N, C-alpha and C positions, 0 to 999 in steps of 0.2 A: 471540659464540657463532655458529658456522657452521651451515649447514643440516643436515648429518648429525647434529650434536650435538642440535639442536633436535628432529629426528625421533626420535632415541633417547630423549630425555626424554619425548616425547609418548607413545611406546609403553609406557614404564614407567608413566606416569600412567594410561593407559587400562587397563593390566593391574591396577593397584591399585584403580581405580574399579570394575572388574568383579568384584573379590574374589579375583583370582588372584595368583600369585607373579610377580615381575618379574625374578628372578635371570637367567633364560635370555635375557631381552630386553636386559640391560645391556651396555654396551660392554666389550670384553675387559679394558681397564685397570681398570675398576671391579670386574669379577669377581675379579681377582687379589687385591684388597683385602678381599673378602668370602668368598673360597673356603674359608678355614680354619674358618669359624664354622658353627654349626648353622643349619638353614633359617630359623628365626625371626630369629636374629641377622643372617643375610645380608640379609633384607628391611629390618631396622632400619638397617643400615649403608648400604644403597643409598638409603634414604629420606633419611638425613642428608647423603649426598653430593649427591643431587638438590636438596635444599633449599639447600645451600651454593652449588651452581652457579647456581640460579635467582635467589636473593636477594642474593648477595654477589659471587661470582666473575665472573658474566656480567651484572652490572647495567649497563644502557646508560649510556654516558658522557654527561655534561651537555653541552648545546650550547655552543659557544665564545662565543656572544653573552651567555650568562648571566654575571653578576658577583656575587661574594660581597659582601653588605651588612654593614656593621658593626652591632653591637648598637644598639638604640634608646637614645639618650642619656637619662640620668636628669635630670629637671628640678629646679629649685631649690625647688619647693613639693611637699608631699605629695599623693598621689593622693586624689581624692574618695572618701570611704568607700563601700563596696559597698552599704550600706543606702540611699544616696541616688541610686545610679545609675539605678534605674527612673524616678525623678522627672526626672533629667537627660535620659534618653532621650526621655521624653514631651515635654520642652521643646524638645529638638533636632528631634524629628519635626515639631512644629508650626512651627518656624522655617523659613520658605519658601526662603531662599537663604543663600549663604555669609556675607553681611554679618550677617544675623540670627543665624546659628549662632555667629558670632564674638562677637556680643553676649552670648550665653549663656555662652560660655567666659570672657568678660571679667568677668561678674558672679561666676562661681565663683572666678576668680583674685582678685577683690577681697576675697573671704572666706578667702583663704589656701589654695586647693586648685587642682590642675590636673585635667584630664579624663583618663580612661583612654583609651589610644590606640585601643582597639576601639570606643569610643563616638564619638570625634571626633579628627581629625588636621588641622592647618592645611595648606593647599596650599602648595607651594613658591613659587607665583606670587603668593600673596596677602600683601600687606605690612601689613595692618591687624590681624594677630593680636596678642594681648598679648605683651609683650616676653619673658615667661617661656618662651614656646614657641619662641624663636629657635633653640635646638639642634634641635628637631624639624623646623622649616622647612628648615634646612640639611641635615638627614639626608634629607629628602624630595628635596632637590636633588642628592643624591649625595655628601654629605660622607664622607670616609674616617675610619677609626677613630682614626688618630693625631691628626688635628686636632680631632676631636670630643672626645677625652679631655683636651685641654688647657684650662686655666682661667686663663691668664695675663691680665695687664692688656694692653690694646691699646696698643702702641707702634709706632714705625717698624720695629723688629726683629721684632715678632710680627704685623705686619699681615697677612702671607700665611698665618698660622696660623688666621685667622678666616675663616669663610665669610660670605657677604653678610648674612644675617639677624643673626647674632651680631655682626658688625662694625657694622651699622647701630645695633643696640641699644647697643653700647659707645660709639659716637660720640655718640648722643643723650645718654647719661649724661655724657660728657665735656663736651659743649656746655653742659650745665646746671651743671656743677660747675667745670670748667676750660676755658672756651671758647677761650682762646688755644692751649692744647695741641691741642684738637680741630681748630682751624683750621689749625695747622701740619701736622697729619697729612693733612688733606684737601688742602692745598696741595702737599705733597711727594709723597704717594703717589697722589693722584687724577690727577695730570697724565698718567700713563702708562696710565690706564684708558680703555676705550672710551667713546664719547660718552654712551651711555645710563647707564653707571655714574657718569661724571663728573656728569651731571645729577642723579642721585639723591644724590650726595654734597653737591653745592652746595645742594640743597634742604634738607639738614639744618642749614645755617647759620641757618635761621630760629629754631632753638632758641638762646636766649641771644644773639640778634643785638645787636650794640653797635657803637659808633663805631670801635673798634679793628679791626673787620672791613673797614672801607672800603677801605684800600689793596689788600687781596687781591681784593675784589670788583671794584674798578676794573681790576685787571690782567686780569680775565676778559673785558674788552671785546675782547681779541685772540684769544679762544678760537676754535678752528676749528668749534665747534658753535654754530649759531644759537640752539638751545634753551638752551644753557648761558649764552650772552650775554644772552638774554631773562630768564632766571631771576636772574642777577646784577644786571641792571638793576632788576628789581622789588624785590630786597632792598635795593639802594642807595636806591631811592625811599622805602622804608619808613624809612630812616635820615635822610631829608630831603635827600638828594643829588639834584640836578637831572639830567634826562636829557641826552643829547647836545645841545650847542648848535645852534641852527638860525638861519637868517636871517630867520625870520618870514614867509617868502614862501608862495606857494600850495602848496609841497611840505611845509610844516610840518604834520604830522598833528595836533598839539595845537591849532594855530590853526584847522584845519578842524573839529575837534570843538567848539571854542569857538563856532564859527559856528552850531552847532545849539542853542545856549543863549542865551536872551534875558535881558538884565539889566534889571530894573525897579526901582521904588520902591514902598514901602508905608508906611502910617501918615500921619496928618494933622498931628500935632504933632511927633513925632520920626520923621523920615524915615529909612528904612533900605533898604538894597539887597536885592533879591530876585533869584533866579535860577530860571528856568523853562525846561523843554525846549520847543523849537520843533517842531511836528508836521511830520514828513517829508512831502514832496509826492509821493513815489512809493515803491514797494517797493525800488527800487534805492537810494534815499537812506536808507531805513530800514535796509537791510542794511549800507550804508557806515557809518552811525552806530554800529551794533552793533560792527562791526570796530574802529572808532576807540576806543570805550569799552574794548575788550579790550586794544588795543595801546598806548594812551597811559598815562602815569603820572598819578596823581591830583595829586601835588604840582605837576607842570608845568601841569596844567589850572587849578588855583586861582591859580597865579602869573600866568597870562594875564589874570586879572581883578584882580590886585593884592590878593588876600585871603589870610588864613591858612586852613588846612584846616578847623579848627572853625568859623570864621566862614562859610565857604562852605557847610558842611553845615547850619548853622543857618538860612541864608538860602534853601536849596533849597525849592522849592514842590512838596511831595509831593502826589500825587493827580491831577495834570494828565495825566500820561502814565505808566501803570503800567510799561510797558516801559522807559522811560528811568529810572524810579526803581530798577528791578531792576539795570539796567546800572551805575548810579552806585554802588549798594551793593556790587556785585561788584568794581567798580573800587577802591573803598576797601579791600575785603578783600585784593585782590591787591597793591596798591602804596601804600596809605595808611599813614601813620605809626601807631604805637600809640595816640597821642593822638587821631588821626582815627577810628580804629576804636572807641575807647571813647566818643567823642562821638557817633558815628553810632548805636552800640548803645543808649546812654542815651536818645537822641532817639526812636528807634523804639519802644523798650519803653515810654517814657512816653506816646507817642501811642496805643499799644494798637491794637485792631482789626486790620485786615488788614496794617498795617505791621509787626506782630510777625513775620509770615511772612518779611518781608524781612530781619529781624535774624538769621534762621537762616543767611543767607549769610556771616555774620561769625563763626560758631561756632568755626572753626579758629583764629581770631585772638584770641578773648576770653580773658581771664584767668580764674582759678578762681573769683573772686568774682562776675563778671558772668554766667557761664553759668547758675548756679542762679537768678539774678534773672530771666533771660529765660525759663527753664522755668516758674518760678512765675507769670510773666505769662501764659504760654500756658494754664496750669492754671486761671487766674483768669477766663478768658473761654471760655465754652462754644463760641463760634463758631470758636475757634482750635485745638480739640482735634486736628484733622487735622494740624497742624504737629508734633505729637509724633512722627509717623512720619518726619519729616525731621530730627530732632535727631541730630547726630553729634558725637563727641568729648566727650560728657558723662561725668562720673564716675558710677560705679555705686553704688547702695545708700545714697543720702543723703537721699532724700525722706521727710520726716516726716509723720505722719498729720495733724497740725494744718494743715499747708500744703495738703494735698489736701482736707481736710474743709471748710476755711474758704473755698475757692474755689468756682467754679461747675462745675468738672469732675466732682465726685462726683455731684451731682444730674443732670448731663447723662449720665453713664454709667448711672446707675440707670434713667433714662428710656429710654436707647437699648437696653439689654438687655431691657427689658420691651416694646419696640416690636414690632409684628407684621411690620414691614417687614424683609425678609431683608437688604437692603443696609445698613440702619441697624444691624442687629445685627452684621453682619460688620465694619463700621467700628468699632463699639464693642469688638469682640474684638481688633482690631489695636491700639487704644489701650491695652487691658489688657496686651498684650504689651510695649508701650513702657514703661508704668508699672511693669511687673514688673522691668524692668532698673533703673529709677531709684529704686524704693522701698527703704526699709530693711525689715528683717524684720517689725517690728511693723505697719508700713503695709501690707505685702503680705498679712499674715494678716487684718487688719481689712477690707481691700478685698475679699478673697475672700468673707467673710461678707456684705458689703454687696451685692455683685452677685448672689450666689446668692439672697439674700432678695428681690432685685428680680425674679428669674425666670430667671436664667441657670442652665442645668443644672449640678449640682455636678461632673459628669464632663466638662464642656466642655474640649476641648483647649486653648482659649485661656487657661485658668488654669494651664497647665503651668509657665510661668516664675515666676508668683506663688507657686505651691506650692513650687517648688524654692528660691526666695528665702527663704520663711518657714522651710523645713526646714534651710537652711544656718545658722540661728541655734540649731540644736539643739532646735527646737520644731516638728516636722513637723505640718502641717495635716492633720487627718483628713478 
């Protein structure tokens, strides 16, 4: 619309606003269209032409930088019922960060629902969202409508039809059901991907990792990315494959790390070997030891002492150096075999006390049976409740009331919510949020009653996830 046309429409508008007629103010072309009508009809025709000009004909063109987005994909689960959305919003509002909000979404997904997109959307950069949200993650990343509409199986031919999140979800499923097929896809299609994408693909090999993966992982020793080579080496170490051979000289990092560990003997009748960390003599030595624990493989370290992984773990002297204990557990998590991880977890859980915190470093490697055991141990010791906030990778909605009531956690929670110390109360509220994710609906409802009776205000925002949990069973807590 040019300036004279804008001025003409402005004169018409001003005339109508002041209660007068606009016919004489109209452009000549418009007068011709209205001249044959009576005065009232003339004004109506001019009004119609002006509205058409302003709202349709002369609508500003969209900037070229704008792009048309495809419709939001429909997910595989139904939307959460509207009656539960207020409870959901309360739980999301209390969740302090993306990780905690994702935990709310994971609980809802475990009960067979997905969230309304106006309540929560996973970020395109966040990879920890429940798999059911993969189409939304890709939509956020700019997926087009054609690819979003496809629901084919992942093959070499359909590889490019999947956006990253959907492809990752499909590969994880394949690694769990048909690991050889997934490995072939990663090997053939991943080679042409950028380094960061190759690294993410190789990391998925941890699902269903088995001896058949060894040749492919060994071939990655020539990969142009150092991070890919490192990831492949750790996966090989988990399968019992030794690291690159060395001459055992001063440049051997495993030998250097072994020098920070003292071998001893214990027992009067049955002598047995023990392994204890040597206290570093300077901050530089301490930093070097930390780097070596990260870069070396656990299998190579125990081989230096001529022991098996479970034997070395059983002989380690925990409690002498907390930092070394933490580094060792992380080392087992990164490069230890499944047997080593299971042995370490069982030892730490059996020991109890502060060692249970160390076991949380193994959560990503624990099988479905050991994760609940670890969490039960945490709940059984009031001193370990803070570890609940560090639990990752646990299943949602399995914790039964008897497990919670028979441990020390329930009495500790009652005591904390009735405490006049604000710090203690805030800590207890964080524990309630963590238990709200782990609990089954019956446990969630009973726990609400217990802590409210102990003095927590019934409207406390910290009860949001517990209330949503209970309501998802079809029995909303009043």
